[in-house]
N, C-alpha and C positions, 0 to 999 in steps of 0.2 A: 136496832141496827148498830148502835154505838158499841155494844158488847161484842158483836161480831167483828167490827172494825178493830177492836183491841185484840181479839183472839187471832186475827190474821196479820197483825202488825209485825214487821221485821224487827223493829226496835221502838222502845218507848222511853222517853226521858221525862221525869216529873220533878217538881220542886215542892217542898213542904215547909210550913211554918215550924220553927223549932219548938215553941212552947206548946201549941195545941195539936200539932201533927196534921193540920188540915192541908190538903193539896191546894197550892196557889198558882201553879204553873204546870204546863203539860205540852208535849209534842209527840207525835208518832211519825213513823216512816215505814214505807214499804219498799222492798228491794228484791233484786234477783240474787243478792248476796255476793255478787262477784264484781260488778262494774257500774251499776246504776241504782239510784235511790230517789225516792220522791218524799219530800218533806211535807207533812200534812198536819193540820189542826194545832198549830202553835197558839197557845192561849196563856195569858197571864191575868189573874184576877184583878179587877179594877183597882182595888185598894193597894195593890203591889206594883202597879205600872209606874215607870219612870225611875225604878231603882236598879236597873241593870239585869233584872231577872230574865227577861226575854233574850238578852245577849247571852247570858250563861246557858240557857236552855238550848239555843241554836248552836252555840259553840260545843256543848256537850254532845249534841246529836251529830253535827256535821264534821267538826274538826277533831274531836277527842275520841270518837268511837271507831268501830271497825270499818266504817265507810269513809274514812278520811281521804282516801284517794279515789273515791267514786265520782261519777258525774251525778250531780244533784239537780233536781228540778222542783219547782213549786208553782202553785197559782196563788196569788194573793191580791186583795184589794187595798191593803194598807201595809204599813211598816216597811216600805221599800228601802228606806235608809238603813234599817237594821239588817236586812238581807244583803244589801250591797256590801256591807262590811265583811261578809263571808264569801264574796266573789259572785253572788247572784247578779244577773243583769237581764235586761229585756231580751226576749227570744230573737233569734235571727231567722233568716228565710228557710231554715231547715226544719222548723217546728210546725207541725200541723196538729190540730186537736178536733175532736168530735164532741160537740156540746151535748148535754143531757137530753135524752129523748128525741134526738134527731134520727129519723128513719133513714135507712140505707136507700140510695137511689140505684136501681138496677136497670140495665138495658133489656 
């Protein structure tokens, strides 16, 4: 499934260690390419956390890329302070979501 997610991604930003070339950070996004984007799967390897790598990855994805003027969304259980630095905030009353596996209710 992860390979398919990568294949379908609109944009991918990754960070690598200089000496070994190992990937230590990653984020992907999907978008309509015109006005809206969704930030997904932001990850920093445990041994690299706290060094500003997450900030650099999110900045590269959201502010420095082709979607800099897009409306961005994400779901996250952590790192709220990081995302707030880039203008993310709690949803307002206009957002609705359908959780995984929820069946449609039809009359």
